[in-house]
N, C-alpha and C positions, 0 to 999 in steps of 0.2 A: 750551874748553868741550866738556862731554860729557853726552849723554843716559846715564841708567840706565834701562833698561826696569824696568817695575814690574808688580806683581800688583794686580788690581782684585778686590774681593770683591763678590759678588751672591749674596745668601742663602748657600748653603753652597758655591757656586762660587768657586773661584780659578783665575785664569788669567793668562798672560802677555799684556800689552797692546801693542797697535799694531805690533809687528815681531817676526820671528823672524830677522831678518838684521843683520849688521853692515855699517854703511856710513860713508864718511867723505866730507863736503862742506865746501866753503868756506862762511864765514858768508853771503856773498851767495847762494849757491845755496840755502842752508837758508831764506833769506827768501822765495824762490820757493816751496819746499815749504811753507812756513808759510801761504801764501796760497791755494795750489792743491790741496794733497794732502787726500785724504779723512779722514786722521788728523790734521788741522790743530790740533784742540782739544788732543790730546796734545801736540803741540809747542808749544802756545801756553801752557800751564800752567807755573807756576814750579817745582812739585815735581818728585821723580825726576831731578834734573839735579845735575850738579857744575859750577861755575863758577869760572874763573880770576878772580882779584881784578881783573885788568886790564880785563876786559869791562864792568865796573860804573864805570870812570873817567868822572866827571861825571855819572853816572846815579843815580837814586833813584826808587823806586816813588812813584807820585802818593799824596800824604797825604790820608787820608779817603775815597778811591775804594774802595767795597766791592766792586763789580762791574766787571770789565774791567780791574783793574790789571795783571793778567797780560798782557793783550792790548797794554797801554800800554808794556810792557817788552820783550816777548820779541823783537820785530823790531829794535829797538835793540841789544839784547844779540848777537843774530845778526849784525847789521851790524858790530859791533865786533870780532867774533870771527874770527880768521884760518881756524880749523878747527873743525868740529862733528863729532863722532863719536857715532854711536848704536850702542849695543851690544844683544846679544840676551838678556843674562841679567837675570832679574827680580830686583831687589835692593831694591825698594820696596813697602811695603803702602799700598794706598789702598782706603778703604772707601766704596763706592758707595751712593748714594741714601740717605744719612742725612738724615733728614727736617728736622733743625735747623741743616743746613748752609746757606751763603750762597747755594750754587748751587741748591739745591732747596726753599728757603724763601723764596718770592717776596715781595719788597719793592718798592715803586714807585721807591725809591732805585736799585735795581739798573738801571732803565731811564732813570735819569737820568745815571748813570755810564757805562755801557758805550758809548753813541754819543760820548761825549768821546774815549774811546781809539780807536776805529775812525776818527774824524775826524783825530785827531792822526796816526794811522799814514798816511792817505791823503795828508795834506798833506805829511809827511815824503818820501815818495817822489816827489810832485810837486817838491819843492824839490831833491831829488838827481837830477831829470830822468831817472827810471827809468820809461819810459812804460808798459810792460808791468806793472810792479808797482803803478804808480799807478792804472791802469785796474781792475785786479783789487780793489785796496784801496778804490776808489771803489765798486765793485759791492757789496762786502761792507759798506761803510758804509751804503750804500743799504738793504741788507738789516737792518741794526741799527736804522736810523731806522724802517722799517716796523714791525718786530716791537715796538720800545720804544713808538712811537706808538699801535699798536692795543692793547697792554696798557694804557697810560696812559689811553686813552680809555675804559677801563672802570673806572676808580679815582677818578671824580667830578671836580666843577668845579675843585678845586684844582690840576688838571693840564691844564686846558683850554689855557692858553696855551702850554705846553711841546709840547702835540700840534700845536698850529697852527704853532708854530716848526719842528717836525719837518717838517711836511707841505710848509711853505713852502721849506725847505731841499732836500727832496727833489724838489720841482718845479724848484728852481733848478739841480739837478743833471741833470736828464733830458736837456738839449741835449748836454751833455758825455757821457752814457751813449750816446745815439744815434751820436755821432761817434766814441766809443771803439772801440778794437780788442778787441771782445768778441764772444762768441757771439750769434746772434739770440736763442736761447732766454733768454739772461740780460737781454737788452734788453726783451724781452717781459714777463719777469717784473717788472722794475722798473717798467714802463709800467702793468701791471695793478695793481700794488700802489700806484700813485699814483692810480688811478681807483677802486678799490675794496679798501680795506685790509682788511675783514673776509674777502673772499673769498680774497685773497692770503695772509692768515694761515691760514685753513684749509688751503690747498694746502700751505703751509710746514710746518704741523704734521704732516699726513699724510706728506710727504717725510721729515721728521725721524724720525717713528715707524718708517717703513719702513727708512730707512738704520741706525737703531739696532739694529732686529731683525736685520738682515743682518749688522752688525758682530758681535752677540752669537754668531750662529750660526757665524762665521767664527773667533772666538775660543774657542768651546767645543770646537772640533775637536782 
């Protein structure tokens, strides 16, 4: 399993994405990086990588899932891989911010699909009895539920039952979050999201905007 670094295009800017280093990790170590690293979105996506056929043994991308299909597969591929190699040479072109892309053209289906993938990932690490990865994946699943629930609450009565089910699931996870080996900040954020989804979402958006600006500045250097 190997990563090829890639170019991302923003207006006339082309730059090397996420790393200027070469590193080699085990598949299990890469699962940790996938859940904790600031560049997790780059590791999560299917493009810009070369795969050995063997890591797909018994695995298929979930049929019909438009958003989160990469999330549903990345951790399983890493788990199956003996070694993951990330190189610093940009060999892939990726056009960012294309308005008609699945990522940037919002559809309610996106927020029906993604929590399915984050839930599957959480349950996988629970089954494997990897407590650190389970707790972090549970925290990320709570984030997915809060984002999806808030967005769908703005999409009309057709999604009311889904929003209720997300909030019910989130409240059911709160006890586990409190007991989990997570930072106090993460626990507070999940608790805040369960009490006030709109306030949590505004904070989440501002955090993402700040993080993206910081990443762009780092990558433009």
